[in-house]
All heavy atoms as a GROMACS GRO file, in nm:
protein
  613
    1MET      N    1   9.528  11.426  11.940
    1MET     CA    2   9.430  11.445  11.833
    1MET      C    3   9.495  11.524  11.722
    1MET      O    4   9.563  11.627  11.746
    1MET     CB    5   9.301  11.513  11.882
    1MET     CG    6   9.195  11.524  11.780
    1MET     SD    7   9.046  11.576  11.859
    1MET     CE    8   8.939  11.573  11.726
    2PHE      N    9   9.468  11.486  11.598
    2PHE     CA   10   9.528  11.548  11.488
    2PHE      C   11   9.434  11.646  11.418
    2PHE      O   12   9.319  11.618  11.402
    2PHE     CB   13   9.576  11.446  11.378
    2PHE     CG   14   9.700  11.375  11.424
    2PHE    CD1   15   9.687  11.258  11.505
    2PHE    CD2   16   9.820  11.414  11.373
    2PHE    CE1   17   9.801  11.195  11.535
    2PHE    CE2   18   9.935  11.350  11.413
    2PHE     CZ   19   9.926  11.232  11.490
    3VAL      N   20   9.485  11.762  11.386
    3VAL     CA   21   9.404  11.861  11.321
    3VAL      C   22   9.482  11.893  11.189
    3VAL      O   23   9.598  11.900  11.185
    3VAL     CB   24   9.392  11.991  11.409
    3VAL    CG1   25   9.317  12.093  11.329
    3VAL    CG2   26   9.327  11.960  11.537
    4GLY      N   27   9.412  11.911  11.084
    4GLY     CA   28   9.482  11.941  10.949
    4GLY      C   29   9.465  11.824  10.859
    4GLY      O   30   9.354  11.770  10.846
    5LYS      N   31   9.577  11.780  10.815
    5LYS     CA   32   9.576  11.673  10.714
    5LYS      C   33   9.643  11.550  10.772
    5LYS      O   34   9.768  11.539  10.765
    5LYS     CB   35   9.642  11.721  10.582
    5LYS     CG   36   9.629  11.628  10.473
    5LYS     CD   37   9.687  11.689  10.340
    5LYS     CE   38   9.671  11.591  10.225
    5LYS     NZ   39   9.729  11.657  10.108
    6PRO      N   40   9.580  11.453  10.828
    6PRO     CA   41   9.646  11.340  10.893
    6PRO      C   42   9.682  11.233  10.796
    6PRO      O   43   9.601  11.193  10.712
    6PRO     CB   44   9.533  11.286  10.986
    6PRO     CG   45   9.406  11.332  10.924
    6PRO     CD   46   9.431  11.460  10.855
    7VAL      N   47   9.809  11.202  10.798
    7VAL     CA   48   9.864  11.099  10.707
    7VAL      C   49   9.918  10.983  10.792
    7VAL      O   50  10.002  11.006  10.880
    7VAL     CB   51   9.982  11.158  10.623
    7VAL    CG1   52  10.046  11.048  10.531
    7VAL    CG2   53   9.931  11.281  10.541
    8ILE      N   54   9.873  10.866  10.757
    8ILE     CA   55   9.923  10.740  10.819
    8ILE      C   56  10.043  10.698  10.743
    8ILE      O   57  10.036  10.677  10.619
    8ILE     CB   58   9.815  10.630  10.821
    8ILE    CG1   59   9.699  10.676  10.908
    8ILE    CG2   60   9.874  10.504  10.884
    8ILE    CD1   61   9.576  10.580  10.908
    9LEU      N   62  10.158  10.682  10.805
    9LEU     CA   63  10.288  10.654  10.743
    9LEU      C   64  10.304  10.504  10.723
    9LEU      O   65  10.290  10.426  10.817
    9LEU     CB   66  10.398  10.711  10.819
    9LEU     CG   67  10.393  10.865  10.849
    9LEU    CD1   68  10.503  10.903  10.943
    9LEU    CD2   69  10.400  10.947  10.720
   10LEU      N   70  10.340  10.465  10.602
   10LEU     CA   71  10.363  10.329  10.568
   10LEU      C   72  10.504  10.319  10.503
   10LEU      O   73  10.560  10.416  10.463
   10LEU     CB   74  10.256  10.279  10.475
   10LEU     CG   75  10.115  10.298  10.536
   10LEU    CD1   76  10.011  10.294  10.424
   10LEU    CD2   77  10.084  10.189  10.638
   11GLY      N   78  10.547  10.196  10.480
   11GLY     CA   79  10.684  10.177  10.430
   11GLY      C   80  10.701  10.173  10.283
   11GLY      O   81  10.810  10.202  10.232
   12SER      N   82  10.599  10.150  10.205
   12SER     CA   83  10.613  10.138  10.062
   12SER      C   84  10.476  10.171   9.991
   12SER      O   85  10.372  10.178  10.052
   12SER     CB   86  10.650   9.996  10.028
   12SER     OG   87  10.542   9.908  10.047
   13ILE      N   88  10.494  10.186   9.862
   13ILE     CA   89  10.371  10.216   9.776
   13ILE      C   90  10.287  10.093   9.782
   13ILE      O   91  10.162  10.110   9.780
   13ILE     CB   92  10.419  10.252   9.632
   13ILE    CG1   93  10.289  10.285   9.553
   13ILE    CG2   94  10.490  10.141   9.567
   13ILE    CD1   95  10.231  10.422   9.583
   14THR      N   96  10.340   9.972   9.783
   14THR     CA   97  10.262   9.853   9.791
   14THR      C   98  10.169   9.848   9.913
   14THR      O   99  10.051   9.820   9.907
   14THR     CB  100  10.351   9.730   9.792
   14THR    OG1  101  10.436   9.738   9.678
   14THR    CG2  102  10.270   9.595   9.792
   15TYR      N  103  10.223   9.880  10.029
   15TYR     CA  104  10.150   9.888  10.152
   15TYR      C  105  10.046  10.003  10.153
   15TYR      O  106   9.933   9.987  10.212
   15TYR     CB  107  10.237   9.892  10.273
   15TYR     CG  108  10.291   9.754  10.319
   15TYR    CD1  109  10.421   9.728  10.310
   15TYR    CD2  110  10.200   9.658  10.360
   15TYR    CE1  111  10.476   9.605  10.345
   15TYR    CE2  112  10.248   9.536  10.393
   15TYR     CZ  113  10.388   9.502  10.385
   15TYR     OH  114  10.431   9.380  10.417
   16ALA      N  115  10.082  10.111  10.088
   16ALA     CA  116   9.983  10.221  10.084
   16ALA      C  117   9.865  10.180  10.003
   16ALA      O  118   9.752  10.206  10.040
   16ALA     CB  119  10.060  10.346  10.030
   17MET      N  120   9.892  10.120   9.887
   17MET     CA  121   9.776  10.078   9.800
   17MET      C  122   9.690   9.971   9.867
   17MET      O  123   9.574   9.975   9.862
   17MET     CB  124   9.835  10.032   9.662
   17MET     CG  125   9.889  10.153   9.589
   17MET     SD  126   9.981  10.115   9.433
   17MET     CE  127   9.893   9.988   9.360
   18LYS      N  128   9.764   9.875   9.930
   18LYS     CA  129   9.690   9.765  10.001
   18LYS      C  130   9.601   9.833  10.115
   18LYS      O  131   9.489   9.790  10.130
   18LYS     CB  132   9.788   9.669  10.063
   18LYS     CG  133   9.721   9.557  10.131
   18LYS     CD  134   9.828   9.452  10.183
   18LYS     CE  135   9.756   9.343  10.258
   18LYS     NZ  136   9.854   9.240  10.307
   19SER      N  137   9.662   9.923  10.185
   19SER     CA  138   9.587   9.994  10.291
   19SER      C  139   9.466  10.066  10.242
   19SER      O  140   9.358  10.057  10.305
   19SER     CB  141   9.679  10.105  10.366
   19SER     OG  142   9.789  10.022  10.428
   20ARG      N  143   9.483  10.138  10.132
   20ARG     CA  144   9.372  10.211  10.072
   20ARG      C  145   9.258  10.114  10.041
   20ARG      O  146   9.138  10.134  10.068
   20ARG     CB  147   9.420  10.284   9.947
   20ARG     CG  148   9.308  10.358   9.873
   20ARG     CD  149   9.348  10.396   9.731
   20ARG     NE  150   9.376  10.274   9.662
   20ARG     CZ  151   9.453  10.268   9.550
   20ARG    NH1  152   9.506  10.378   9.504
   20ARG    NH2  153   9.478  10.154   9.488
   21ASP      N  154   9.292   9.996   9.984
   21ASP     CA  155   9.194   9.894   9.951
   21ASP      C  156   9.120   9.839  10.075
   21ASP      O  157   8.994   9.816  10.070
   21ASP     CB  158   9.254   9.782   9.864
   21ASP     CG  159   9.311   9.830   9.731
   21ASP    OD1  160   9.266   9.946   9.686
   21ASP    OD2  161   9.386   9.760   9.674
   22VAL      N  162   9.200   9.809  10.181
   22VAL     CA  163   9.143   9.760  10.298
   22VAL      C  164   9.041   9.861  10.356
   22VAL      O  165   8.929   9.822  10.397
   22VAL     CB  166   9.249   9.726  10.409
   22VAL    CG1  167   9.190   9.698  10.540
   22VAL    CG2  168   9.329   9.603  10.360
   23LEU      N  169   9.082   9.988  10.366
   23LEU     CA  170   8.997  10.086  10.422
   23LEU      C  171   8.868  10.108  10.335
   23LEU      O  172   8.760  10.136  10.389
   23LEU     CB  173   9.072  10.214  10.439
   23LEU     CG  174   9.187  10.217  10.544
   23LEU    CD1  175   9.263  10.346  10.549
   23LEU    CD2  176   9.129  10.176  10.683
   24PHE      N  177   8.886  10.097  10.204
   24PHE     CA  178   8.765  10.114  10.112
   24PHE      C  179   8.659  10.014  10.157
   24PHE      O  180   8.542  10.041  10.150
   24PHE     CB  181   8.812  10.095   9.967
   24PHE     CG  182   8.700  10.099   9.871
   24PHE    CD1  183   8.642  10.228   9.837
   24PHE    CD2  184   8.644   9.986   9.818
   24PHE    CE1  185   8.540  10.238   9.748
   24PHE    CE2  186   8.540   9.997   9.725
   24PHE     CZ  187   8.488  10.122   9.694
   25ARG      N  188   8.706   9.887  10.183
   25ARG     CA  189   8.604   9.780  10.224
   25ARG      C  190   8.528   9.823  10.350
   25ARG      O  191   8.422   9.769  10.376
   25ARG     CB  192   8.676   9.654  10.237
   25ARG     CG  193   8.723   9.596  10.108
   25ARG     CD  194   8.755   9.446  10.114
   25ARG     NE  195   8.873   9.417  10.200
   25ARG     CZ  196   8.998   9.409  10.168
   25ARG    NH1  197   9.032   9.432  10.042
   25ARG    NH2  198   9.095   9.373  10.256
   26TYR      N  199   8.590   9.911  10.433
   26TYR     CA  200   8.522   9.957  10.557
   26TYR      C  201   8.450  10.090  10.535
   26TYR      O  202   8.402  10.150  10.632
   26TYR     CB  203   8.624   9.970  10.671
   26TYR     CG  204   8.669   9.844  10.730
   26TYR    CD1  205   8.774   9.771  10.674
   26TYR    CD2  206   8.605   9.789  10.840
   26TYR    CE1  207   8.817   9.645  10.729
   26TYR    CE2  208   8.640   9.671  10.901
   26TYR     CZ  209   8.747   9.598  10.842
   26TYR     OH  210   8.787   9.478  10.899
   27GLY      N  211   8.447  10.134  10.416
   27GLY     CA  212   8.375  10.257  10.380
   27GLY      C  213   8.456  10.383  10.426
   27GLY      O  214   8.396  10.487  10.440
   28ILE      N  215   8.589  10.375  10.434
   28ILE     CA  216   8.672  10.487  10.474
   28ILE      C  217   8.756  10.532  10.357
   28ILE      O  218   8.825  10.452  10.290
   28ILE     CB  219   8.768  10.444  10.588
   28ILE    CG1  220   8.684  10.407  10.714
   28ILE    CG2  221   8.864  10.561  10.623
   28ILE    CD1  222   8.767  10.353  10.831
   29LYS      N  223   8.737  10.656  10.317
   29LYS     CA  224   8.811  10.713  10.206
   29LYS      C  225   8.957  10.740  10.250
   29LYS      O  226   8.981  10.790  10.359
   29LYS     CB  227   8.745  10.849  10.155
   29LYS     CG  228   8.619  10.820  10.086
   29LYS     CD  229   8.564  10.962  10.045
   29LYS     CE  230   8.425  10.943   9.977
   29LYS     NZ  231   8.376  11.068   9.934
   30SER      N  232   9.046  10.712  10.160
   30SER     CA  233   9.187  10.738  10.188
   30SER      C  234   9.257  10.761  10.052
   30SER      O  235   9.211  10.708   9.946
   30SER     CB  236   9.254  10.629  10.261
   30SER     OG  237   9.241  10.503  10.191
   31TYR      N  238   9.372  10.830  10.050
   31TYR     CA  239   9.439  10.870   9.934
   31TYR      C  240   9.585  10.846   9.950
   31TYR      O  241   9.653  10.887  10.048
   31TYR     CB  242   9.414  11.015   9.903
   31TYR     CG  243   9.269  11.050   9.901
   31TYR    CD1  244   9.197  11.087  10.011
   31TYR    CD2  245   9.194  11.029   9.779
   31TYR    CE1  246   9.060  11.122  10.012
   31TYR    CE2  247   9.058  11.059   9.774
   31TYR     CZ  248   8.992  11.106   9.892
   31TYR     OH  249   8.858  11.131   9.887
   32VAL      N  250   9.648  10.773   9.859
   32VAL     CA  251   9.786  10.745   9.861
   32VAL      C  252   9.868  10.869   9.834
   32VAL      O  253   9.842  10.943   9.745
   32VAL     CB  254   9.827  10.634   9.762
   32VAL    CG1  255   9.978  10.610   9.755
   32VAL    CG2  256   9.751  10.507   9.786
   33GLU      N  257   9.971  10.890   9.923
   33GLU     CA  258  10.060  11.003   9.904
   33GLU      C  259  10.205  10.974   9.926
   33GLU      O  260  10.233  10.888  10.003
   33GLU     CB  261  10.020  11.120  10.008
   33GLU     CG  262   9.889  11.177   9.985
   33GLU     CD  263   9.876  11.306  10.068
   33GLU    OE1  264   9.970  11.342  10.147
   33GLU    OE2  265   9.772  11.375  10.050
   34ARG      N  266  10.288  11.039   9.856
   34ARG     CA  267  10.433  11.031   9.888
   34ARG      C  268  10.463  11.112  10.000
   34ARG      O  269  10.424  11.229  10.008
   34ARG     CB  270  10.508  11.074   9.756
   34ARG     CG  271  10.663  11.070   9.768
   34ARG     CD  272  10.704  10.928   9.720
   34ARG     NE  273  10.851  10.923   9.695
   34ARG     CZ  274  10.934  10.882   9.785
   34ARG    NH1  275  10.896  10.835   9.897
   34ARG    NH2  276  11.063  10.873   9.753
   35THR      N  277  10.538  11.066  10.096
   35THR     CA  278  10.572  11.147  10.220
   35THR      C  279  10.709  11.202  10.201
   35THR      O  280  10.805  11.135  10.142
   35THR     CB  281  10.565  11.057  10.346
   35THR    OG1  282  10.646  10.953  10.333
   35THR    CG2  283  10.419  11.011  10.372
   36PRO      N  284  10.732  11.323  10.249
   36PRO     CA  285  10.867  11.387  10.235
   36PRO      C  286  10.973  11.303  10.311
   36PRO      O  287  10.944  11.250  10.411
   36PRO     CB  288  10.845  11.522  10.284
   36PRO     CG  289  10.729  11.525  10.369
   36PRO     CD  290  10.645  11.408  10.323
   37ARG      N  291  11.100  11.306  10.264
   37ARG     CA  292  11.205  11.244  10.324
   37ARG      C  293  11.249  11.331  10.445
   37ARG      O  294  11.251  11.459  10.424
   37ARG     CB  295  11.326  11.245  10.231
   37ARG     CG  296  11.376  11.101  10.209
   37ARG     CD  297  11.488  11.114  10.105
   37ARG     NE  298  11.454  11.022   9.996
   37ARG     CZ  299  11.541  10.942   9.944
   37ARG    NH1  300  11.665  10.944   9.974
   37ARG    NH2  301  11.502  10.860   9.846
   38THR      N  302  11.283  11.272  10.554
   38THR     CA  303  11.344  11.346  10.668
   38THR      C  304  11.469  11.274  10.713
   38THR      O  305  11.492  11.162  10.660
   38THR     CB  306  11.248  11.348  10.786
   38THR    OG1  307  11.225  11.217  10.836
   38THR    CG2  308  11.110  11.408  10.752
   39LYS      N  309  11.549  11.331  10.792
   39LYS     CA  310  11.672  11.257  10.836
   39LYS      C  311  11.640  11.141  10.914
   39LYS      O  312  11.716  11.049  10.926
   39LYS     CB  313  11.770  11.356  10.902
   39LYS     CG  314  11.733  11.418  11.027
   39LYS     CD  315  11.847  11.508  11.070
   39LYS     CE  316  11.804  11.587  11.190
   39LYS     NZ  317  11.903  11.666  11.253
   40ASP      N  318  11.515  11.140  10.982
   40ASP     CA  319  11.478  11.020  11.063
   40ASP      C  320  11.430  10.912  10.970
   40ASP      O  321  11.433  10.790  10.999
   40ASP     CB  322  11.375  11.056  11.162
   40ASP     CG  323  11.420  11.156  11.263
   40ASP    OD1  324  11.545  11.148  11.292
   40ASP    OD2  325  11.337  11.231  11.323
   41ARG      N  326  11.367  10.949  10.857
   41ARG     CA  327  11.295  10.851  10.770
   41ARG      C  328  11.362  10.866  10.628
   41ARG      O  329  11.342  10.957  10.555
   41ARG     CB  330  11.143  10.881  10.758
   41ARG     CG  331  11.070  10.797  10.847
   41ARG     CD  332  10.927  10.819  10.828
   41ARG     NE  333  10.891  10.959  10.829
   41ARG     CZ  334  10.815  11.023  10.738
   41ARG    NH1  335  10.763  10.963  10.642
   41ARG    NH2  336  10.795  11.154  10.747
   42LEU      N  337  11.441  10.765  10.598
   42LEU     CA  338  11.500  10.768  10.460
   42LEU      C  339  11.434  10.657  10.385
   42LEU      O  340  11.369  10.571  10.430
   42LEU     CB  341  11.650  10.739  10.471
   42LEU     CG  342  11.733  10.848  10.548
   42LEU    CD1  343  11.874  10.806  10.560
   42LEU    CD2  344  11.720  10.984  10.470
   43GLY      N  345  11.454  10.650  10.250
   43GLY     CA  346  11.406  10.551  10.160
   43GLY      C  347  11.268  10.584  10.108
   43GLY      O  348  11.228  10.701  10.101
   44CYS      N  349  11.195  10.476  10.076
   44CYS     CA  350  11.073  10.486  10.007
   44CYS      C  351  10.961  10.514  10.113
   44CYS      O  352  10.912  10.425  10.179
   44CYS     CB  353  11.049  10.353   9.931
   44CYS     SG  354  10.948  10.364   9.800
   45GLY      N  355  10.920  10.636  10.119
   45GLY     CA  356  10.816  10.676  10.213
   45GLY      C  357  10.681  10.704  10.153
   45GLY      O  358  10.675  10.793  10.063
   46TYR      N  359  10.583  10.632  10.186
   46TYR     CA  360  10.449  10.652  10.136
   46TYR      C  361  10.358  10.649  10.256
   46TYR      O  362  10.385  10.589  10.365
   46TYR     CB  363  10.409  10.549  10.036
   46TYR     CG  364  10.471  10.573   9.901
   46TYR    CD1  365  10.591  10.519   9.866
   46TYR    CD2  366  10.400  10.644   9.809
   46TYR    CE1  367  10.645  10.552   9.742
   46TYR    CE2  368  10.449  10.669   9.686
   46TYR     CZ  369  10.574  10.626   9.655
   46TYR     OH  370  10.630  10.656   9.531
   47GLY      N  371  10.247  10.703  10.239
   47GLY     CA  372  10.144  10.705  10.340
   47GLY      C  373  10.009  10.720  10.276
   47GLY      O  374   9.993  10.736  10.151
   48ILE      N  375   9.909  10.726  10.364
   48ILE     CA  376   9.776  10.749  10.312
   48ILE      C  377   9.704  10.859  10.393
   48ILE      O  378   9.715  10.859  10.514
   48ILE     CB  379   9.686  10.616  10.315
   48ILE    CG1  380   9.685  10.558  10.450
   48ILE    CG2  381   9.725  10.524  10.206
   48ILE    CD1  382   9.585  10.437  10.462
   49TYR      N  383   9.651  10.946  10.325
   49TYR     CA  384   9.576  11.062  10.378
   49TYR      C  385   9.433  11.008  10.400
   49TYR      O  386   9.368  10.957  10.313
   49TYR     CB  387   9.576  11.179  10.286
   49TYR     CG  388   9.471  11.286  10.315
   49TYR    CD1  389   9.454  11.337  10.445
   49TYR    CD2  390   9.393  11.330  10.213
   49TYR    CE1  391   9.362  11.434  10.473
   49TYR    CE2  392   9.293  11.428  10.245
   49TYR     CZ  393   9.281  11.476  10.372
   49TYR     OH  394   9.184  11.573  10.399
   50VAL      N  395   9.389  11.014  10.531
   50VAL     CA  396   9.264  10.975  10.570
   50VAL      C  397   9.186  11.091  10.631
   50VAL      O  398   9.211  11.125  10.746
   50VAL     CB  399   9.275  10.855  10.675
   50VAL    CG1  400   9.133  10.804  10.705
   50VAL    CG2  401   9.359  10.742  10.621
   51PRO      N  402   9.098  11.155  10.555
   51PRO     CA  403   9.035  11.284  10.606
   51PRO      C  404   8.941  11.266  10.720
   51PRO      O  405   8.930  11.351  10.808
   51PRO     CB  406   8.962  11.334  10.483
   51PRO     CG  407   8.956  11.225  10.385
   51PRO     CD  408   9.067  11.126  10.413
   52ASP      N  409   8.887  11.142  10.734
   52ASP     CA  410   8.784  11.124  10.845
   52ASP      C  411   8.814  10.981  10.907
   52ASP      O  412   8.860  10.890  10.834
   52ASP     CB  413   8.641  11.119  10.786
   52ASP     CG  414   8.602  11.258  10.732
   52ASP    OD1  415   8.624  11.356  10.799
   52ASP    OD2  416   8.563  11.256  10.611
   53ARG      N  417   8.779  10.970  11.031
   53ARG     CA  418   8.795  10.848  11.101
   53ARG      C  419   8.944  10.787  11.103
   53ARG      O  420   8.961  10.672  11.087
   53ARG     CB  421   8.699  10.740  11.045
   53ARG     CG  422   8.551  10.780  11.053
   53ARG     CD  423   8.456  10.705  10.976
   53ARG     NE  424   8.466  10.561  10.988
   53ARG     CZ  425   8.404  10.484  10.902
   53ARG    NH1  426   8.332  10.533  10.807
   53ARG    NH2  427   8.417  10.349  10.917
   54THR      N  428   9.035  10.872  11.121
   54THR     CA  429   9.173  10.838  11.110
   54THR      C  430   9.214  10.741  11.215
   54THR      O  431   9.292  10.643  11.187
   54THR     CB  432   9.267  10.963  11.112
   54THR    OG1  433   9.222  11.057  11.018
   54THR    CG2  434   9.411  10.927  11.082
   55ASP      N  435   9.174  10.766  11.334
   55ASP     CA  436   9.206  10.668  11.447
   55ASP      C  437   9.152  10.526  11.415
   55ASP      O  438   9.219  10.424  11.440
   55ASP     CB  439   9.149  10.713  11.579
   55ASP     CG  440   9.218  10.844  11.629
   55ASP    OD1  441   9.332  10.862  11.604
   55ASP    OD2  442   9.153  10.923  11.704
   56GLN      N  443   9.030  10.518  11.373
   56GLN     CA  444   8.971  10.398  11.335
   56GLN      C  445   9.043  10.329  11.217
   56GLN      O  446   9.062  10.212  11.224
   56GLN     CB  447   8.821  10.411  11.304
   56GLN     CG  448   8.750  10.282  11.273
   56GLN     CD  449   8.604  10.306  11.232
   56GLN    OE1  450   8.565  10.415  11.199
   56GLN    NE2  451   8.533  10.193  11.222
   57ALA      N  452   9.079  10.410  11.122
   57ALA     CA  453   9.156  10.360  11.007
   57ALA      C  454   9.290  10.295  11.053
   57ALA      O  455   9.327  10.188  11.005
   57ALA     CB  456   9.178  10.465  10.904
   58GLU      N  457   9.358  10.363  11.136
   58GLU     CA  458   9.488  10.313  11.184
   58GLU      C  459   9.473  10.175  11.261
   58GLU      O  460   9.541  10.084  11.236
   58GLU     CB  461   9.555  10.412  11.276
   58GLU     CG  462   9.695  10.385  11.317
   58GLU     CD  463   9.768  10.483  11.389
   58GLU    OE1  464   9.723  10.601  11.385
   58GLU    OE2  465   9.870  10.450  11.452
   59ASP      N  466   9.363  10.164  11.343
   59ASP     CA  467   9.335  10.043  11.406
   59ASP      C  468   9.304   9.928  11.310
   59ASP      O  469   9.356   9.817  11.327
   59ASP     CB  470   9.226  10.061  11.506
   59ASP     CG  471   9.260  10.140  11.632
   59ASP    OD1  472   9.381  10.154  11.662
   59ASP    OD2  473   9.169  10.195  11.697
   60ILE      N  474   9.224   9.961  11.211
   60ILE     CA  475   9.191   9.861  11.113
   60ILE      C  476   9.312   9.806  11.040
   60ILE      O  477   9.328   9.683  11.023
   60ILE     CB  478   9.090   9.916  11.012
   60ILE    CG1  479   8.949   9.938  11.074
   60ILE    CG2  480   9.075   9.831  10.888
   60ILE    CD1  481   8.853  10.026  10.996
   61LEU      N  482   9.398   9.898  11.006
   61LEU     CA  483   9.521   9.857  10.935
   61LEU      C  484   9.606   9.765  11.017
   61LEU      O  485   9.665   9.667  10.969
   61LEU     CB  486   9.603   9.977  10.882
   61LEU     CG  487   9.530  10.069  10.785
   61LEU    CD1  488   9.616  10.186  10.746
   61LEU    CD2  489   9.497   9.983  10.655
   62LYS      N  490   9.631   9.806  11.147
   62LYS     CA  491   9.706   9.723  11.239
   62LYS      C  492   9.645   9.586  11.250
   62LYS      O  493   9.718   9.484  11.256
   62LYS     CB  494   9.720   9.796  11.370
   62LYS     CG  495   9.813   9.915  11.366
   62LYS     CD  496   9.822   9.985  11.497
   62LYS     CE  497   9.911  10.107  11.497
   62LYS     NZ  498   9.909  10.185  11.624
   63HIS      N  499   9.511   9.576  11.263
   63HIS     CA  500   9.450   9.450  11.282
   63HIS      C  501   9.457   9.367  11.153
   63HIS      O  502   9.446   9.243  11.156
   63HIS     CB  503   9.303   9.460  11.324
   63HIS     CG  504   9.293   9.493  11.470
   63HIS    ND1  505   9.285   9.627  11.519
   63HIS    CD2  506   9.306   9.416  11.587
   63HIS    CE1  507   9.277   9.618  11.654
   63HIS    NE2  508   9.294   9.500  11.689
   64ALA      N  509   9.475   9.433  11.039
   64ALA     CA  510   9.488   9.367  10.909
   64ALA      C  511   9.633   9.319  10.884
   64ALA      O  512   9.664   9.254  10.782
   64ALA     CB  513   9.448   9.452  10.796
   65GLY      N  514   9.723   9.347  10.975
   65GLY     CA  515   9.856   9.297  10.966
   65GLY      C  516   9.951   9.393  10.889
   65GLY      O  517  10.059   9.357  10.844
   66ILE      N  518   9.908   9.518  10.869
   66ILE     CA  519   9.981   9.618  10.795
   66ILE      C  520  10.061   9.694  10.895
   66ILE      O  521  10.010   9.752  10.994
   66ILE     CB  522   9.890   9.708  10.716
   66ILE    CG1  523   9.820   9.624  10.606
   66ILE    CG2  524   9.975   9.824  10.650
   66ILE    CD1  525   9.713   9.693  10.523
   67ARG      N  526  10.189   9.702  10.867
   67ARG     CA  527  10.277   9.768  10.957
   67ARG      C  528  10.273   9.921  10.943
   67ARG      O  529  10.302   9.976  10.842
   67ARG     CB  530  10.427   9.726  10.932
   67ARG     CG  531  10.524   9.784  11.031
   67ARG     CD  532  10.659   9.720  11.014
   67ARG     NE  533  10.760   9.799  11.091
   67ARG     CZ  534  10.869   9.848  11.038
   67ARG    NH1  535  10.893   9.823  10.917
   67ARG    NH2  536  10.949   9.919  11.113
   68VAL      N  537  10.218   9.993  11.048
   68VAL     CA  538  10.201  10.135  11.042
   68VAL      C  539  10.327  10.192  11.113
   68VAL      O  540  10.362  10.158  11.224
   68VAL     CB  541  10.075  10.175  11.118
   68VAL    CG1  542  10.064  10.325  11.131
   68VAL    CG2  543   9.950  10.117  11.051
   69LEU      N  544  10.391  10.285  11.042
   69LEU     CA  545  10.516  10.340  11.093
   69LEU      C  546  10.490  10.467  11.178
   69LEU      O  547  10.582  10.503  11.257
   69LEU     CB  548  10.604  10.384  10.976
   69LEU     CG  549  10.652  10.277  10.877
   69LEU    CD1  550  10.731  10.333  10.773
   69LEU    CD2  551  10.726  10.168  10.957
   70GLY      N  552  10.378  10.516  11.178
   70GLY     CA  553  10.334  10.631  11.256
   70GLY      C  554  10.235  10.720  11.183
   70GLY      O  555  10.172  10.677  11.089
   71ARG      N  556  10.225  10.842  11.238
   71ARG     CA  557  10.130  10.940  11.180
   71ARG      C  558  10.201  11.067  11.169
   71ARG      O  559  10.291  11.108  11.244
   71ARG     CB  560  10.004  10.952  11.265
   71ARG     CG  561   9.903  10.863  11.211
   71ARG     CD  562   9.779  10.846  11.278
   71ARG     NE  563   9.701  10.966  11.320
   71ARG     CZ  564   9.590  10.950  11.394
   71ARG    NH1  565   9.545  10.835  11.429
   71ARG    NH2  566   9.530  11.056  11.430
   72SER      N  567  10.155  11.152  11.074
   72SER     CA  568  10.209  11.279  11.051
   72SER      C  569  10.095  11.373  11.026
   72SER      O  570   9.984  11.325  10.986
   72SER     CB  571  10.303  11.275  10.928
   72SER     OG  572  10.349  11.404  10.907
   73GLU      N  573  10.114  11.498  11.048
   73GLU     CA  574  10.014  11.596  11.016
   73GLU      C  575  10.071  11.696  10.921
   73GLU      O  576  10.181  11.750  10.948
   73GLU     CB  577   9.961  11.664  11.142
   73GLU     CG  578   9.850  11.768  11.113
   73GLU     CD  579   9.819  11.843  11.244
   73GLU    OE1  580   9.837  11.793  11.350
   73GLU    OE2  581   9.767  11.948  11.226
   74ARG      N  582  10.007  11.718  10.811
   74ARG     CA  583  10.056  11.817  10.714
   74ARG      C  584   9.953  11.921  10.696
   74ARG      O  585   9.834  11.893  10.701
   74ARG     CB  586  10.094  11.749  10.580
   74ARG     CG  587  10.203  11.651  10.600
   74ARG     CD  588  10.261  11.596  10.478
   74ARG     NE  589  10.185  11.620  10.351
   74ARG     CZ  590  10.204  11.551  10.248
   74ARG    NH1  591  10.291  11.451  10.244
   74ARG    NH2  592  10.137  11.573  10.138
   75ALA      N  593   9.993  12.039  10.675
   75ALA     CA  594   9.898  12.148  10.645
   75ALA      C  595   9.824  12.123  10.518
   75ALA      O  596   9.890  12.091  10.411
   75ALA     CB  597   9.966  12.280  10.646
   76GLY      N  598   9.699  12.136  10.519
   76GLY     CA  599   9.616  12.118  10.394
   76GLY      C  600   9.620  12.246  10.314
   76GLY      O  601   9.659  12.353  10.358
   77ALA      N  602   9.575  12.237  10.190
   77ALA     CA  603   9.571  12.355  10.096
   77ALA      C  604   9.456  12.452  10.158
   77ALA      O  605   9.356  12.412  10.194
   77ALA     CB  606   9.535  12.308   9.963
   78VAL      N  607   9.486  12.577  10.149
   78VAL     CA  608   9.393  12.675  10.198
   78VAL      C  609   9.319  12.737  10.076
   78VAL      O  610   9.378  12.767   9.975
   78VAL     CB  611   9.469  12.787  10.278
   78VAL    CG1  612   9.363  12.887  10.317
   78VAL    CG2  613   9.532  12.720  10.396
   0.00000   0.00000   0.00000
């Protein structure tokens, strides 16, 4: 279970925007974000921050044929 700021990792800005639109149709708010580069993940990293129903959102995206690269948790602003 993720606590903090759950981000679903995607491969490109295009998939992040498409994911946001798919989730909007299900009534799930999400926000496109640039994800930081790590030595494990190079290239164009984008994800969507999903404040609520993150598990459900990830399942919806997978069933919509969107390749989910994983999840990350980032500390939110205090």
